[in-house]
MARMIBA-958745 format. One record per atom (N, C-alpha, C): residue in one letter; atom name; x, y, z. Coordinates in Angstrom, 2 decimals, padded with zeros to 5 digits. Atoms other than C-alpha are relative to their C-alpha. Example, Ala and Ser with C-alpha at 12.3 -4.5 7.8 and 13.67 -1.06 7.14 Angstrom:
2
<kelum: a | lonu: N | c1: 000.89 | c2: -001.19 | c3: 000.00> $
<kelum: a | lonu: CA | c1: 012.30 | c2: -004.50 | c3: 007.80> $
<kelum: a | lonu: C | c1: 000.90 | c2: 001.20 | c3: 000.00> $
<kelum: s | lonu: N | c1: -000.82 | c2: -001.19 | c3: -000.06> $
<kelum: s | lonu: CA | c1: 013.67 | c2: -001.06 | c3: 007.14> $
<kelum: s | lonu: C | c1: -000.77 | c2: 001.09 | c3: 000.73> $
END
This chain:
108
<kelum: t | lonu: N | c1: 001.16 | c2: 000.89 | c3: -001.18> $
<kelum: t | lonu: CA | c1: -006.15 | c2: 020.99 | c3: -000.10> $
<kelum: t | lonu: C | c1: 000.76 | c2: -000.97 | c3: -000.59> $
<kelum: v | lonu: N | c1: -001.19 | c2: 001.08 | c3: 000.14> $
<kelum: v | lonu: CA | c1: -004.10 | c2: 017.66 | c3: 000.32> $
<kelum: v | lonu: C | c1: -001.32 | c2: -001.21 | c3: 000.79> $
<kelum: s | lonu: N | c1: 000.42 | c2: 001.20 | c3: -001.30> $
<kelum: s | lonu: CA | c1: -006.14 | c2: 014.49 | c3: 001.49> $
<kelum: s | lonu: C | c1: 000.29 | c2: -001.50 | c3: -000.96> $
<kelum: y | lonu: N | c1: -000.50 | c2: 001.13 | c3: 000.14> $
<kelum: y | lonu: CA | c1: -005.69 | c2: 010.84 | c3: 001.31> $
<kelum: y | lonu: C | c1: 001.33 | c2: -000.44 | c3: -000.32> $
<kelum: s | lonu: N | c1: -001.37 | c2: -000.12 | c3: 000.75> $
<kelum: s | lonu: CA | c1: -002.12 | c2: 011.44 | c3: 000.86> $
<kelum: s | lonu: C | c1: 001.00 | c2: -000.54 | c3: 001.64> $
<kelum: d | lonu: N | c1: -000.89 | c2: -000.10 | c3: -000.79> $
<kelum: d | lonu: CA | c1: 000.92 | c2: 010.53 | c3: 002.79> $
<kelum: d | lonu: C | c1: 001.21 | c2: 000.89 | c3: 000.27> $
<kelum: v | lonu: N | c1: -000.71 | c2: -001.59 | c3: 000.06> $
<kelum: v | lonu: CA | c1: 002.74 | c2: 013.67 | c3: 003.80> $
<kelum: v | lonu: C | c1: 001.04 | c2: 000.12 | c3: 001.48> $
<kelum: e | lonu: N | c1: -000.81 | c2: -000.30 | c3: -001.22> $
<kelum: e | lonu: CA | c1: 006.15 | c2: 013.61 | c3: 006.07> $
<kelum: e | lonu: C | c1: -000.07 | c2: 000.96 | c3: 000.63> $
<kelum: g | lonu: N | c1: -000.15 | c2: -001.31 | c3: -000.81> $
<kelum: g | lonu: CA | c1: 005.64 | c2: 015.85 | c3: 008.86> $
<kelum: g | lonu: C | c1: -001.09 | c2: 000.11 | c3: 000.15> $
<kelum: g | lonu: N | c1: 001.51 | c2: -000.17 | c3: -000.23> $
<kelum: g | lonu: CA | c1: 001.70 | c2: 015.80 | c3: 008.58> $
<kelum: g | lonu: C | c1: -000.15 | c2: 001.38 | c3: -000.68> $
<kelum: v | lonu: N | c1: 000.32 | c2: -001.17 | c3: 000.77> $
<kelum: v | lonu: CA | c1: -000.02 | c2: 018.40 | c3: 006.38> $
<kelum: v | lonu: C | c1: -000.48 | c2: 001.37 | c3: 001.46> $
<kelum: a | lonu: N | c1: -000.03 | c2: -001.39 | c3: -000.86> $
<kelum: a | lonu: CA | c1: -000.53 | c2: 020.62 | c3: 009.71> $
<kelum: a | lonu: C | c1: 001.37 | c2: 000.58 | c3: 000.24> $
<kelum: d | lonu: N | c1: -001.57 | c2: -000.88 | c3: -000.16> $
<kelum: d | lonu: CA | c1: 003.05 | c2: 021.64 | c3: 009.79> $
<kelum: d | lonu: C | c1: 000.58 | c2: 000.14 | c3: -001.31> $
<kelum: s | lonu: N | c1: -000.58 | c2: -000.37 | c3: 001.30> $
<kelum: s | lonu: CA | c1: 002.96 | c2: 022.33 | c3: 006.33> $
<kelum: s | lonu: C | c1: -000.77 | c2: 001.67 | c3: -000.61> $
<kelum: f | lonu: N | c1: 001.00 | c2: -001.57 | c3: 001.03> $
<kelum: f | lonu: CA | c1: 001.29 | c2: 025.19 | c3: 003.69> $
<kelum: f | lonu: C | c1: -001.14 | c2: -000.24 | c3: -000.36> $
<kelum: m | lonu: N | c1: 001.12 | c2: 000.49 | c3: 000.91> $
<kelum: m | lonu: CA | c1: -001.23 | c2: 022.52 | c3: 002.63> $
<kelum: m | lonu: C | c1: -001.20 | c2: 000.27 | c3: 001.20> $
<kelum: t | lonu: N | c1: 001.19 | c2: 000.18 | c3: -000.75> $
<kelum: t | lonu: CA | c1: -004.93 | c2: 022.47 | c3: 004.20> $
<kelum: t | lonu: C | c1: -000.22 | c2: -001.36 | c3: -000.42> $
<kelum: d | lonu: N | c1: 000.42 | c2: 001.65 | c3: -000.31> $
<kelum: d | lonu: CA | c1: -005.85 | c2: 019.17 | c3: 005.38> $
<kelum: d | lonu: C | c1: -001.22 | c2: -000.17 | c3: -000.57> $
<kelum: g | lonu: N | c1: 000.79 | c2: 000.51 | c3: 000.48> $
<kelum: g | lonu: CA | c1: -008.51 | c2: 017.75 | c3: 003.33> $
<kelum: g | lonu: C | c1: -000.74 | c2: -001.40 | c3: 000.38> $
<kelum: g | lonu: N | c1: 000.61 | c2: 001.33 | c3: -000.73> $
<kelum: g | lonu: CA | c1: -008.65 | c2: 014.49 | c3: 005.72> $
<kelum: g | lonu: C | c1: 000.14 | c2: -001.28 | c3: -000.99> $
<kelum: n | lonu: N | c1: -000.37 | c2: 001.27 | c3: 000.12> $
<kelum: n | lonu: CA | c1: -007.84 | c2: 011.04 | c3: 005.62> $
<kelum: n | lonu: C | c1: 001.47 | c2: -000.16 | c3: -000.15> $
<kelum: n | lonu: N | c1: -001.58 | c2: -000.15 | c3: 000.41> $
<kelum: n | lonu: CA | c1: -003.78 | c2: 012.14 | c3: 005.24> $
<kelum: n | lonu: C | c1: 000.35 | c2: -000.94 | c3: 001.63> $
<kelum: i | lonu: N | c1: -000.97 | c2: 000.38 | c3: -000.62> $
<kelum: i | lonu: CA | c1: -001.08 | c2: 010.24 | c3: 006.80> $
<kelum: i | lonu: C | c1: 001.22 | c2: 000.34 | c3: 000.51> $
<kelum: n | lonu: N | c1: -001.21 | c2: -000.56 | c3: -000.16> $
<kelum: n | lonu: CA | c1: 002.04 | c2: 011.00 | c3: 008.61> $
<kelum: n | lonu: C | c1: 001.07 | c2: -001.57 | c3: 000.43> $
<kelum: s | lonu: N | c1: -000.31 | c2: 001.36 | c3: -000.34> $
<kelum: s | lonu: CA | c1: 003.95 | c2: 007.36 | c3: 008.14> $
<kelum: s | lonu: C | c1: 001.35 | c2: -000.30 | c3: -001.19> $
<kelum: d | lonu: N | c1: -000.90 | c2: 000.48 | c3: 000.93> $
<kelum: d | lonu: CA | c1: 006.75 | c2: 005.80 | c3: 006.42> $
<kelum: d | lonu: C | c1: -000.23 | c2: -000.81 | c3: -000.52> $
<kelum: p | lonu: N | c1: 000.70 | c2: 000.61 | c3: 001.43> $
<kelum: p | lonu: CA | c1: 005.41 | c2: 005.09 | c3: 002.75> $
<kelum: p | lonu: C | c1: 000.51 | c2: -001.70 | c3: 000.06> $
<kelum: l | lonu: N | c1: -000.78 | c2: 001.65 | c3: -000.20> $
<kelum: l | lonu: CA | c1: 007.81 | c2: 001.51 | c3: 003.24> $
<kelum: l | lonu: C | c1: -000.36 | c2: -000.32 | c3: -001.82> $
<kelum: f | lonu: N | c1: -000.52 | c2: 000.51 | c3: 000.79> $
<kelum: f | lonu: CA | c1: 008.90 | c2: 001.63 | c3: 000.03> $
<kelum: f | lonu: C | c1: 001.05 | c2: -001.10 | c3: -000.55> $
<kelum: v | lonu: N | c1: -001.03 | c2: 001.44 | c3: 000.23> $
<kelum: v | lonu: CA | c1: 010.67 | c2: -001.38 | c3: -001.84> $
<kelum: v | lonu: C | c1: 001.53 | c2: 000.21 | c3: 000.32> $
<kelum: d | lonu: N | c1: -001.11 | c2: 000.24 | c3: -000.20> $
<kelum: d | lonu: CA | c1: 014.17 | c2: -001.85 | c3: -001.20> $
<kelum: d | lonu: C | c1: 000.46 | c2: 000.75 | c3: -001.37> $
<kelum: t | lonu: N | c1: -000.60 | c2: -000.40 | c3: 000.83> $
<kelum: t | lonu: CA | c1: 015.87 | c2: 000.52 | c3: -003.54> $
<kelum: t | lonu: C | c1: 001.56 | c2: -000.34 | c3: -000.67> $
<kelum: a | lonu: N | c1: -001.65 | c2: 000.28 | c3: 000.80> $
<kelum: a | lonu: CA | c1: 019.27 | c2: -000.94 | c3: -003.88> $
<kelum: a | lonu: C | c1: -000.20 | c2: -000.98 | c3: -001.32> $
<kelum: g | lonu: N | c1: 000.00 | c2: 000.80 | c3: 000.94> $
<kelum: g | lonu: CA | c1: 020.24 | c2: -001.51 | c3: -006.81> $
<kelum: g | lonu: C | c1: -000.56 | c2: 000.43 | c3: -001.49> $
<kelum: v | lonu: N | c1: 000.73 | c2: -000.46 | c3: 000.70> $
<kelum: v | lonu: CA | c1: 017.68 | c2: 000.27 | c3: -008.72> $
<kelum: v | lonu: C | c1: 000.57 | c2: 001.63 | c3: -000.72> $
<kelum: p | lonu: N | c1: -000.88 | c2: -001.26 | c3: 000.77> $
<kelum: p | lonu: CA | c1: 019.25 | c2: 002.76 | c3: -011.64> $
<kelum: p | lonu: C | c1: -000.18 | c2: 001.62 | c3: 000.74> $
<kelum: d | lonu: N | c1: 000.23 | c2: -000.87 | c3: -000.02> $
<kelum: d | lonu: CA | c1: 017.74 | c2: 005.44 | c3: -010.61> $
<kelum: d | lonu: C | c1: -000.06 | c2: 000.68 | c3: 001.46> $
<kelum: g | lonu: N | c1: -000.04 | c2: -000.10 | c3: -001.51> $
<kelum: g | lonu: CA | c1: 017.46 | c2: 005.26 | c3: -006.57> $
<kelum: g | lonu: C | c1: -001.26 | c2: -000.12 | c3: 000.67> $
<kelum: w | lonu: N | c1: 001.09 | c2: 000.29 | c3: -000.60> $
<kelum: w | lonu: CA | c1: 013.82 | c2: 005.27 | c3: -006.46> $
<kelum: w | lonu: C | c1: -001.09 | c2: -001.19 | c3: -000.48> $
<kelum: d | lonu: N | c1: 001.35 | c2: 001.29 | c3: 000.66> $
<kelum: d | lonu: CA | c1: 011.06 | c2: 002.09 | c3: -006.95> $
<kelum: d | lonu: C | c1: -001.14 | c2: 000.69 | c3: 001.37> $
<kelum: l | lonu: N | c1: 001.24 | c2: -000.17 | c3: -001.19> $
<kelum: l | lonu: CA | c1: 007.75 | c2: 003.66 | c3: -004.96> $
<kelum: l | lonu: C | c1: -000.84 | c2: -000.80 | c3: -000.36> $
<kelum: r | lonu: N | c1: 001.02 | c2: 001.12 | c3: -000.09> $
<kelum: r | lonu: CA | c1: 006.29 | c2: 000.13 | c3: -005.29> $
<kelum: r | lonu: C | c1: 000.17 | c2: 000.00 | c3: 001.72> $
<kelum: l | lonu: N | c1: 000.52 | c2: 000.08 | c3: -000.79> $
<kelum: l | lonu: CA | c1: 004.79 | c2: -000.49 | c3: -002.17> $
<kelum: l | lonu: C | c1: 000.61 | c2: -001.49 | c3: 000.91> $
<kelum: q | lonu: N | c1: -000.55 | c2: 001.06 | c3: -000.29> $
<kelum: q | lonu: CA | c1: 006.27 | c2: -003.35 | c3: 000.72> $
<kelum: q | lonu: C | c1: -001.60 | c2: -000.41 | c3: 000.41> $
<kelum: i | lonu: N | c1: 001.16 | c2: 000.63 | c3: -000.14> $
<kelum: i | lonu: CA | c1: 003.66 | c2: -005.82 | c3: 001.74> $
<kelum: i | lonu: C | c1: -000.61 | c2: 000.76 | c3: 001.51> $
<kelum: t | lonu: N | c1: 000.71 | c2: -000.68 | c3: -001.47> $
<kelum: t | lonu: CA | c1: 003.40 | c2: -003.73 | c3: 005.44> $
<kelum: t | lonu: C | c1: -000.18 | c2: 001.60 | c3: 000.03> $
<kelum: s | lonu: N | c1: 000.00 | c2: -001.38 | c3: 000.37> $
<kelum: s | lonu: CA | c1: 003.27 | c2: -000.26 | c3: 003.91> $
<kelum: s | lonu: C | c1: -001.53 | c2: 000.49 | c3: 000.52> $
<kelum: p | lonu: N | c1: 001.21 | c2: -000.92 | c3: -000.76> $
<kelum: p | lonu: CA | c1: 000.35 | c2: 002.24 | c3: 005.89> $
<kelum: p | lonu: C | c1: -000.71 | c2: 000.43 | c3: -001.59> $
<kelum: c | lonu: N | c1: 000.30 | c2: -001.05 | c3: 001.17> $
<kelum: c | lonu: CA | c1: -000.39 | c2: 003.61 | c3: 002.16> $
<kelum: c | lonu: C | c1: -000.92 | c2: -001.30 | c3: -000.55> $
<kelum: i | lonu: N | c1: 000.23 | c2: 000.74 | c3: 000.78> $
<kelum: i | lonu: CA | c1: -001.82 | c2: -000.05 | c3: 000.86> $
<kelum: i | lonu: C | c1: -001.72 | c2: 000.28 | c3: 000.68> $
<kelum: e | lonu: N | c1: 001.24 | c2: -000.27 | c3: -000.08> $
<kelum: e | lonu: CA | c1: -005.79 | c2: 000.48 | c3: 000.68> $
<kelum: e | lonu: C | c1: -000.17 | c2: 001.01 | c3: 000.92> $
<kelum: a | lonu: N | c1: 000.35 | c2: -001.44 | c3: -000.78> $
<kelum: a | lonu: CA | c1: -005.70 | c2: 003.91 | c3: 002.21> $
<kelum: a | lonu: C | c1: -000.19 | c2: 001.17 | c3: -001.26> $
<kelum: g | lonu: N | c1: 000.56 | c2: -001.21 | c3: 001.32> $
<kelum: g | lonu: CA | c1: -006.70 | c2: 006.00 | c3: -001.15> $
<kelum: g | lonu: C | c1: -001.17 | c2: 000.34 | c3: 000.05> $
<kelum: d | lonu: N | c1: 001.30 | c2: -000.41 | c3: 000.19> $
<kelum: d | lonu: CA | c1: -009.39 | c2: 007.30 | c3: -002.47> $
<kelum: d | lonu: C | c1: -000.74 | c2: -000.41 | c3: -001.32> $
<kelum: n | lonu: N | c1: 001.07 | c2: 000.59 | c3: 000.68> $
<kelum: n | lonu: CA | c1: -012.06 | c2: 005.28 | c3: -004.52> $
<kelum: n | lonu: C | c1: -000.11 | c2: 001.28 | c3: -001.53> $
<kelum: s | lonu: N | c1: 000.72 | c2: -001.29 | c3: 000.77> $
<kelum: s | lonu: CA | c1: -013.73 | c2: 008.80 | c3: -006.08> $
<kelum: s | lonu: C | c1: 001.20 | c2: 000.81 | c3: -000.30> $
<kelum: a | lonu: N | c1: -001.14 | c2: -000.65 | c3: 000.31> $
<kelum: a | lonu: CA | c1: -010.12 | c2: 010.36 | c3: -006.73> $
<kelum: a | lonu: C | c1: -000.32 | c2: 000.46 | c3: -001.62> $
<kelum: p | lonu: N | c1: -000.01 | c2: -000.79 | c3: 001.87> $
<kelum: p | lonu: CA | c1: -010.32 | c2: 012.96 | c3: -009.87> $
<kelum: p | lonu: C | c1: 000.82 | c2: -000.82 | c3: -000.56> $
<kelum: y | lonu: N | c1: -001.27 | c2: 000.54 | c3: 000.92> $
<kelum: y | lonu: CA | c1: -008.02 | c2: 011.58 | c3: -012.45> $
<kelum: y | lonu: C | c1: 000.45 | c2: -001.21 | c3: 000.25> $
<kelum: l | lonu: N | c1: -000.45 | c2: 001.17 | c3: -000.10> $
<kelum: l | lonu: CA | c1: -008.04 | c2: 007.98 | c3: -011.10> $
<kelum: l | lonu: C | c1: 000.12 | c2: -000.12 | c3: -001.41> $
<kelum: t | lonu: N | c1: -000.20 | c2: 000.46 | c3: 001.58> $
<kelum: t | lonu: CA | c1: -006.63 | c2: 006.17 | c3: -014.13> $
<kelum: t | lonu: C | c1: -000.72 | c2: -001.92 | c3: 000.81> $
<kelum: a | lonu: N | c1: 000.38 | c2: 001.22 | c3: 000.37> $
<kelum: a | lonu: CA | c1: -007.85 | c2: 002.52 | c3: -014.87> $
<kelum: a | lonu: C | c1: 001.24 | c2: -000.75 | c3: 000.60> $
<kelum: v | lonu: N | c1: -000.90 | c2: 000.71 | c3: -000.21> $
<kelum: v | lonu: CA | c1: -004.41 | c2: 001.07 | c3: -014.14> $
<kelum: v | lonu: C | c1: 001.30 | c2: 000.75 | c3: 000.54> $
<kelum: d | lonu: N | c1: -000.84 | c2: -000.57 | c3: -000.50> $
<kelum: d | lonu: CA | c1: -001.14 | c2: 001.96 | c3: -012.23> $
<kelum: d | lonu: C | c1: 001.19 | c2: -000.10 | c3: -001.23> $
<kelum: l | lonu: N | c1: -001.04 | c2: -000.25 | c3: 001.27> $
<kelum: l | lonu: CA | c1: 002.30 | c2: 002.78 | c3: -014.08> $
<kelum: l | lonu: C | c1: 000.53 | c2: -001.54 | c3: -000.31> $
<kelum: d | lonu: N | c1: -000.40 | c2: 001.11 | c3: 000.41> $
<kelum: d | lonu: CA | c1: 002.76 | c2: -001.19 | c3: -014.05> $
<kelum: d | lonu: C | c1: -000.77 | c2: -000.90 | c3: -001.07> $
<kelum: g | lonu: N | c1: 000.87 | c2: 000.21 | c3: 001.01> $
<kelum: g | lonu: CA | c1: -000.30 | c2: -001.59 | c3: -016.06> $
<kelum: g | lonu: C | c1: -001.21 | c2: -000.83 | c3: 001.00> $
<kelum: n | lonu: N | c1: 000.99 | c2: 000.59 | c3: -001.11> $
<kelum: n | lonu: CA | c1: -002.07 | c2: -003.41 | c3: -012.89> $
<kelum: n | lonu: C | c1: -001.53 | c2: 000.66 | c3: -000.19> $
<kelum: p | lonu: N | c1: 000.93 | c2: -000.80 | c3: -000.10> $
<kelum: p | lonu: CA | c1: -005.32 | c2: -002.52 | c3: -012.26> $
<kelum: p | lonu: C | c1: -000.50 | c2: 000.60 | c3: 001.21> $
<kelum: r | lonu: N | c1: 000.18 | c2: -000.90 | c3: -001.09> $
<kelum: r | lonu: CA | c1: -005.92 | c2: 000.43 | c3: -009.53> $
<kelum: r | lonu: C | c1: -000.75 | c2: -000.54 | c3: 000.99> $
<kelum: i | lonu: N | c1: 000.46 | c2: 000.44 | c3: -001.18> $
<kelum: i | lonu: CA | c1: -008.93 | c2: -000.51 | c3: -007.51> $
<kelum: i | lonu: C | c1: -000.61 | c2: -000.96 | c3: 000.29> $
<kelum: i | lonu: N | c1: 000.06 | c2: 001.24 | c3: -000.48> $
<kelum: i | lonu: CA | c1: -008.87 | c2: -003.80 | c3: -006.13> $
<kelum: i | lonu: C | c1: 000.08 | c2: -000.52 | c3: 001.27> $
<kelum: d | lonu: N | c1: -000.22 | c2: 000.34 | c3: -001.59> $
<kelum: d | lonu: CA | c1: -008.72 | c2: -005.81 | c3: -003.07> $
<kelum: d | lonu: C | c1: 001.41 | c2: -000.88 | c3: -000.15> $
<kelum: g | lonu: N | c1: -001.35 | c2: 000.07 | c3: 000.67> $
<kelum: g | lonu: CA | c1: -005.04 | c2: -006.23 | c3: -003.28> $
<kelum: g | lonu: C | c1: 000.14 | c2: -001.31 | c3: 001.28> $
<kelum: d | lonu: N | c1: -000.67 | c2: 000.64 | c3: -001.19> $
<kelum: d | lonu: CA | c1: -005.00 | c2: -007.49 | c3: 000.87> $
<kelum: d | lonu: C | c1: -001.09 | c2: -001.19 | c3: 000.28> $
<kelum: h | lonu: N | c1: 001.60 | c2: 001.00 | c3: -000.35> $
<kelum: h | lonu: CA | c1: -008.41 | c2: -009.56 | c3: 000.25> $
<kelum: h | lonu: C | c1: -000.60 | c2: 000.30 | c3: 001.75> $
<kelum: s | lonu: N | c1: 000.76 | c2: 000.04 | c3: -000.97> $
<kelum: s | lonu: CA | c1: -009.81 | c2: -008.31 | c3: 002.86> $
<kelum: s | lonu: C | c1: -001.70 | c2: 000.60 | c3: 000.10> $
<kelum: g | lonu: N | c1: 001.36 | c2: 000.00 | c3: 000.39> $
<kelum: g | lonu: CA | c1: -013.18 | c2: -007.96 | c3: 001.30> $
<kelum: g | lonu: C | c1: -000.68 | c2: 001.20 | c3: -000.62> $
<kelum: t | lonu: N | c1: 000.27 | c2: -001.48 | c3: 000.61> $
<kelum: t | lonu: CA | c1: -013.03 | c2: -004.33 | c3: 000.30> $
<kelum: t | lonu: C | c1: 001.19 | c2: 000.11 | c3: -000.97> $
<kelum: a | lonu: N | c1: -000.59 | c2: -000.01 | c3: 000.87> $
<kelum: a | lonu: CA | c1: -011.58 | c2: -003.23 | c3: -002.86> $
<kelum: a | lonu: C | c1: 000.11 | c2: 001.74 | c3: 000.14> $
<kelum: i | lonu: N | c1: -000.42 | c2: -001.69 | c3: -000.05> $
<kelum: i | lonu: CA | c1: -009.61 | c2: 000.42 | c3: -002.02> $
<kelum: i | lonu: C | c1: 001.11 | c2: 000.17 | c3: -000.83> $
<kelum: v | lonu: N | c1: -001.18 | c2: -000.61 | c3: 000.74> $
<kelum: v | lonu: CA | c1: -006.94 | c2: 002.31 | c3: -004.11> $
<kelum: v | lonu: C | c1: 000.64 | c2: -000.01 | c3: 001.12> $
<kelum: d | lonu: N | c1: -001.42 | c2: -000.05 | c3: -000.82> $
<kelum: d | lonu: CA | c1: -003.44 | c2: 002.09 | c3: -002.77> $
<kelum: d | lonu: C | c1: 000.33 | c2: 001.93 | c3: -000.44> $
<kelum: m | lonu: N | c1: -000.64 | c2: -001.11 | c3: 000.13> $
<kelum: m | lonu: CA | c1: -001.92 | c2: 005.55 | c3: -002.17> $
<kelum: m | lonu: C | c1: 001.04 | c2: 000.17 | c3: -000.87> $
<kelum: g | lonu: N | c1: -000.85 | c2: 000.29 | c3: 001.12> $
<kelum: g | lonu: CA | c1: 000.68 | c2: 006.03 | c3: -004.93> $
<kelum: g | lonu: C | c1: -000.23 | c2: -000.25 | c3: -001.27> $
<kelum: s | lonu: N | c1: 000.45 | c2: -000.03 | c3: 001.54> $
<kelum: s | lonu: CA | c1: 001.12 | c2: 005.58 | c3: -008.40> $
<kelum: s | lonu: C | c1: 000.35 | c2: -001.63 | c3: -000.09> $
<kelum: y | lonu: N | c1: 000.03 | c2: 001.82 | c3: 000.29> $
<kelum: y | lonu: CA | c1: 001.48 | c2: 001.38 | c3: -008.11> $
<kelum: y | lonu: C | c1: -001.03 | c2: -000.33 | c3: 001.20> $
<kelum: e | lonu: N | c1: 001.05 | c2: 000.79 | c3: -000.64> $
<kelum: e | lonu: CA | c1: -001.41 | c2: -000.32 | c3: -006.74> $
<kelum: e | lonu: C | c1: 000.83 | c2: -001.57 | c3: 000.89> $
<kelum: w | lonu: N | c1: -000.63 | c2: 001.04 | c3: -000.74> $
<kelum: w | lonu: CA | c1: 000.17 | c2: -003.49 | c3: -004.11> $
<kelum: w | lonu: C | c1: -001.07 | c2: -000.83 | c3: -000.26> $
<kelum: f | lonu: N | c1: 000.60 | c2: 000.91 | c3: -000.27> $
<kelum: f | lonu: CA | c1: -001.17 | c2: -006.57 | c3: -004.27> $
<kelum: f | lonu: C | c1: 000.45 | c2: -001.80 | c3: 000.11> $
<kelum: k | lonu: N | c1: -000.53 | c2: 001.05 | c3: 000.05> $
<kelum: k | lonu: CA | c1: -000.59 | c2: -010.17 | c3: -003.56> $
<kelum: k | lonu: C | c1: -000.63 | c2: -001.43 | c3: -000.95> $
<kelum: s | lonu: N | c1: 000.40 | c2: 000.87 | c3: 000.86> $
<kelum: s | lonu: CA | c1: -000.85 | c2: -012.69 | c3: -006.17> $
<kelum: s | lonu: C | c1: 000.16 | c2: -002.00 | c3: 000.22> $
<kelum: g | lonu: N | c1: -000.10 | c2: 001.19 | c3: 000.35> $
<kelum: g | lonu: CA | c1: -001.13 | c2: -016.54 | c3: -006.18> $
<kelum: g | lonu: C | c1: 001.18 | c2: -001.11 | c3: 002.07> $
<kelum: f | lonu: N | c1: -000.86 | c2: -000.30 | c3: -001.41> $
<kelum: f | lonu: CA | c1: 000.14 | c2: -015.95 | c3: -002.04> $
<kelum: f | lonu: C | c1: -000.97 | c2: -000.44 | c3: 000.79> $
<kelum: s | lonu: N | c1: 001.10 | c2: 000.29 | c3: -000.97> $
<kelum: s | lonu: CA | c1: -001.81 | c2: -017.51 | c3: 000.86> $
<kelum: s | lonu: C | c1: 000.76 | c2: 000.19 | c3: 001.32> $
<kelum: w | lonu: N | c1: -000.52 | c2: -000.04 | c3: -001.11> $
<kelum: w | lonu: CA | c1: -001.65 | c2: -016.39 | c3: 004.49> $
<kelum: w | lonu: C | c1: -000.12 | c2: -001.11 | c3: 000.72> $
<kelum: t | lonu: N | c1: 000.45 | c2: 000.77 | c3: -001.00> $
<kelum: t | lonu: CA | c1: -002.88 | c2: -019.20 | c3: 005.83> $
<kelum: t | lonu: C | c1: 001.46 | c2: -000.89 | c3: 000.81> $
<kelum: m | lonu: N | c1: -001.37 | c2: 000.31 | c3: -001.17> $
<kelum: m | lonu: CA | c1: -000.27 | c2: -020.40 | c3: 008.89> $
<kelum: m | lonu: C | c1: -000.50 | c2: -001.63 | c3: -000.15> $
<kelum: f | lonu: N | c1: 000.03 | c2: 001.21 | c3: 000.04> $
<kelum: f | lonu: CA | c1: 000.08 | c2: -024.08 | c3: 008.77> $
<kelum: f | lonu: C | c1: 000.61 | c2: -000.61 | c3: 001.40> $
<kelum: m | lonu: N | c1: -000.50 | c2: 000.91 | c3: -001.41> $
<kelum: m | lonu: CA | c1: 000.81 | c2: -025.99 | c3: 012.39> $
<kelum: m | lonu: C | c1: 000.16 | c2: -001.58 | c3: -000.22> $
<kelum: p | lonu: N | c1: -000.22 | c2: 001.50 | c3: 000.17> $
<kelum: p | lonu: CA | c1: 002.57 | c2: -029.31 | c3: 011.89> $
<kelum: p | lonu: C | c1: -000.52 | c2: -000.83 | c3: 001.02> $
<kelum: s | lonu: N | c1: -000.13 | c2: 001.07 | c3: -000.82> $
<kelum: s | lonu: CA | c1: 001.52 | c2: -032.18 | c3: 013.50> $
<kelum: s | lonu: C | c1: 001.30 | c2: -000.59 | c3: 000.61> $
<kelum: i | lonu: N | c1: -000.64 | c2: 000.76 | c3: -000.56> $
<kelum: i | lonu: CA | c1: 003.83 | c2: -033.72 | c3: 016.02> $
<kelum: i | lonu: C | c1: 000.07 | c2: -001.03 | c3: 000.73> $
<kelum: i | lonu: N | c1: 000.22 | c2: 001.12 | c3: -000.47> $
<kelum: i | lonu: CA | c1: 004.03 | c2: -037.15 | c3: 016.44> $
<kelum: i | lonu: C | c1: 000.66 | c2: -000.47 | c3: 000.79> $
<kelum: g | lonu: N | c1: -000.93 | c2: 000.65 | c3: -000.82> $
<kelum: g | lonu: CA | c1: 005.54 | c2: -039.05 | c3: 019.31> $
<kelum: g | lonu: C | c1: 000.62 | c2: 001.05 | c3: 001.01> $
<kelum: m | lonu: N | c1: -000.86 | c2: -000.75 | c3: -001.42> $
<kelum: m | lonu: CA | c1: 006.27 | c2: -036.26 | c3: 021.91> $
<kelum: m | lonu: C | c1: -000.66 | c2: -000.42 | c3: 001.02> $
<kelum: g | lonu: N | c1: 000.32 | c2: 000.36 | c3: -001.37> $
<kelum: g | lonu: CA | c1: 006.22 | c2: -036.64 | c3: 025.34> $
<kelum: g | lonu: C | c1: -000.14 | c2: -001.63 | c3: 000.43> $
<kelum: k | lonu: N | c1: 000.01 | c2: 001.60 | c3: -000.20> $
<kelum: k | lonu: CA | c1: 006.76 | c2: -040.52 | c3: 024.92> $
<kelum: k | lonu: C | c1: 001.20 | c2: -000.10 | c3: 001.20> $
END
């Protein structure tokens, strides 16, 4: 039984039993160019796996493989949900605020 996972092709098209909350999407791992073993399973900012895990999953560790806390509000949505996968994605010291500059003297 598989739940809270990103399964290529979907769980229905496999030998697994769907336990719910699975997705069939590109996980959008970071660029692996130049990575010695060719695999970097950290997530890009637009990954559908961010905050898509199960906070009560058995064997959920307190930290990810980088030593970062697992259950955090990484996208600052107001709800802390663990990410799918081995690494927790979070923005740090980054602001999503969009600044609209004032344009003086236009239309004169």
